[in-house]
N, C-alpha and C positions, 0 to 999 in steps of 0.2 A: 597791502597792495591797494592802490587807489582804484576807483571804479573804471577809469579808462583802460588801465592795464588789465583789469579783470575781464572787461568786455572783450578785449583783444584775445586774451587767453582762452575765454569760453568759445570764441569763434574758431580758434585753432583746434580746440578740443572737438568741436562739432565736425570739423573737416577731417579729423584723424580716424573717425569710426563711422560705420554705416548708421548706427543708432546710438545715441547717448542718453542715458536716463537722467532725469532731473536730480535724483538722489546722488548720482555719481558726481555731478557738478557741485552740489551742495557740500559733499564730503571733501572734495578736493580743495575748495576755497574756504571751507569752514563758514558757510553762510546758510541762511534759512532757505527753505523751499520757496517761500514768498519772494525772497530776494532773487532767486533764480528765475522765477516767472517774470519778475519785473525786468531783469537784465535781458532775457530772451525777447520780450516785447520791444525793448529799446533797439535791439539788433534788427528786428523785423521792421521797425519804423525807419531804420537807416537804409533799408532796401535789401537786406539779406533774406533770401527766400528760404525760410525755415519751415519745415513741415513738422507738425506735432500731433501725436496720437495718444489719447489718454490710456495710461497703463502700459504704454510701450516706450515712448521716449521721443527725442527730437532727432531730426535728420535734416541735411541740407539738400536742396533740389539738385539732381544730377546736372553736371555741367558748370556749376558755379564754383569759381576758384578765386582766391586772393592772389595778388602778385607774390613772388618769393619772399619769405619772411627772413629778416635779418636776425642772426643769432647773436646773443650776447657773448662776451669773452668767456664767462663762466660756463655757458652752455657748450661752447666749442671745445673748451678744455675737458668737459665731461665726455664729449664724443671721443676725444683723443685717448682718454683713460680707458674708455670702453673698448677702443680698438686694440689696446695692448692686451686686455683680458681675452678678447675674442681670438686674437692671434695665437694664444697659448692654450686656451681652454675649449676650443670648438674644432670642428672638422674643416678641411681645406675649402670646401664649397662655401660654407658659411663665412669663413675668413675672407675669401675673394669677393663675396657679395657685399660684405661690410666695407671693405676697402673701396669698392666701386661707389658705394653710398657716401663715403667720406670725401671722395673727390668732388661730389656734388655739393656737400656741405661747405667745403673749403672754397668752392667757386663763388659763393655769395658773400664771403667774408671780405672785410676791408683789408688793405695792404698791411696795416699795423697788426691786425689780428692774425693774418697769415704768417707774418714774421714771428709773432709770439709763439704760435703753434710749432713752427719749425724749430724754434729754440727749445721749447718744452719737450719735443719728441725725444731728445737725448737725455732727458731727466726723469722719465717715467718708464718703469720696467716691471714685468711680471716674471719672476724667476721660477723656473720649473723645479718640481720636487725631484731630486736625484734618486730618491729611494723608490719612486714609482716607475714602472716600466714605460718606455716610450711607446707612443701609439704609431704603428706603421701601417695603418689601414689604407687600402687602396680605394675604399669607398667613402662616401660622405653620408654617414647614417643619419645625422641630425636633420639635414635638409630633406632627405628621402622620407623620414618618419613624419616630419611636419607636413609634407605634401600629401602623404597618405591620409593624415588626419583631416586636412583641409578638403580633399577631394572625396573623403569617406570611401576609400577603396582599400581592399584587403592587401596585405603585404606578405610576401614569401621570404623567409629568412633562414639562413644557415647559421647556427649558433653553437659556440663552443661552451660546454658545461664544465666548469672548473673542478667540481668535486668528483665527477666521474671521469674526467679527462677524455670526454667523448664529444663528437659533433653530431647534431641532429638538425633535421629540416623542420621548420615550424611555419605554420600558417597563422598569421596574427592580425588583430585589429588594434592598432595603436591608440592609446588614450592620451599620452603625454610624456614629456621628458623632464628630468630634474637633475641638478648638479649637487653632489654631496661628497665630501671627503676626497676630493681629487678626481672623481669620476662622474661621467654622465650616465644616467639610468633611464631605461624605457619601461613604462607601464603599458601592458597590452593584454588583450584577451587572447589566450593561446588555445587554438583548436585542438592541439595535441593533448593538453591537460584539461580542456573544457573549463577553464577558469582563468582569472586574471593572474598574471605573473610579472615579476620584475626582472629585467635583463640589463646587464652592463653593456653599454654600446661598444666598448672596445673589444668585446668578445664576439661581436657580430662579424662573421666572415663574408657574408654575401647578403644583399637585401634588394628586393625588387618589388615594385608596385604592380599588382595584377589589375585586370579589368573588372574583377568582381566587386560589387558594392558591399559595404558593411551590412551584416545581417542583424546587428543588435544596436540598441541605444545605449550609450556609455555615459557614466558620470563624468563631470569635469575632473581634471587632475587634482584640483584643490579639494573637491569633495571626497574623492577617492582616498587621498592621503590622510584627510581628516578622519575618515571612517576606519582605516586600518590602524591608525594611531589609537582610536578608542578601543578597538578590538584587542590590541596587545595588552597583556597583563604587565603593568608597570610596577616595579618595586621601589619603594622609597629607601634610600640609603643615606645615613648621616655619619660623617667621619670628622675627626679633629686632626688637623695637620699642622706640624710645626711651620711657622711662617718662613723660615729660612729655605725650605725646599719648594715653596709654591712656584717660584720662578721656573722650575724645571717641568712643570705640568704642560705648559704650552697649550696647543689646541686639543690635546688628548682628553682634557676634562670635558670638552663639549661632545666628543665622540662617545663618552661614557655617561651622558645624560645629565650634565651639570645644570643645576637650577639656580642656586644662590649660595652666598657665603657671608659670614659675619665674623669679625675679629673678636677673640676672647683671650686677651692677654697676649702671651707669646705663641698662641695657636690660632688657627682659623677653622671655624666650624663650617663644613661644606655639605650641601644637600644635593642629592642626585635622584633622578628617576630613570631607572634602567629596566630594560626588558629581559636582561640576562644577568642573574646573580653570579653565574659561573664565570662569564666574561669579566664582570666587575672584580670578582675575587682574584683572578689572575693578573688584572691590571694593578690592583691594590698591592700585590706582592712586590711590585717595582719600588715602592717607597714605604712599605709597611713598617720598617724599622724606625720611621719618623712620624707615625700616625697611629690613631686609635679609632676603633669602630664603636660608634655610639649605638647604632641599630642598622639592620635587624640582627637578632641572635643567630639566625640561620646562616648569615654571611660569615660570622665569626667561626661557626662550626665547620663550614666548608673550607675556610682558610686553614684551620687547624688540621683538617684531613689532608689537604694538599701538602702542608709542611711535614706532616708525619710520613707521607709517602716519599717525599724528597729525602727526608732523613734516612729512611730505610735504603733507598737506592744509592745514596752517597756513601752509606756505611758498608756497602758490599765490598 
């Protein structure tokens, strides 16, 4: 990227957030902090009212705005692709908000780019997983959760617990949401359990924001997830699988902690880190006639126990 393009991109980045750290700019453009300082000085000399505070970051004076930015064709296509994902993977309120934003994006495109997006609209799709239940929620949990976090106000939730098949009312302080294996999850401090808990958003039956402010300081979602990952006891599993059946694994290998693989002749040695040897053992049985366990020994013993139990039940 040449310097003119980088200066424009830095200015857009400064307008995108209240405060931007110099380190964030350096990492994004892979430049030194000295170069960041020089680029910011250049923008200031060009008349951009940039406010800087040591140890905090840069911000632009309130009221300063550039004219609407023209998007490149690649950027507009990325917006279109994201729209398809949001349509299938978020709630109705988030979908409607994004569609409204897309109208504003398309409004500043040139005619040729608009025509291109109209053509591409029929050639990009996100296909729903037919094996997952459809979400028929009448609420929009994602937007309510994020508003609760932004305003630091406690939320009241009615939640269906799958293992007990019961519904409970919870008072929560949301920390964040994340998407994994086809579902959105909420991390929140739960007053009922007096601890942090993970909830599936499609099991939220009702959700309201109260007037009560948060009573606690919470970690960021990124730090919380990093911490619970450290706390989990992870087991390393190494198996050798015949190459012919690898194509059947699909995404299941990632759900079971896949780390790496290497070819060893007509087999592939695969390494996993799993928090549940029991769960891994039962998944291994799906293809165990075409694979060998290298380690650990405890996994071999557990699979032998399961097979022995199956043999006794089948022999009845």
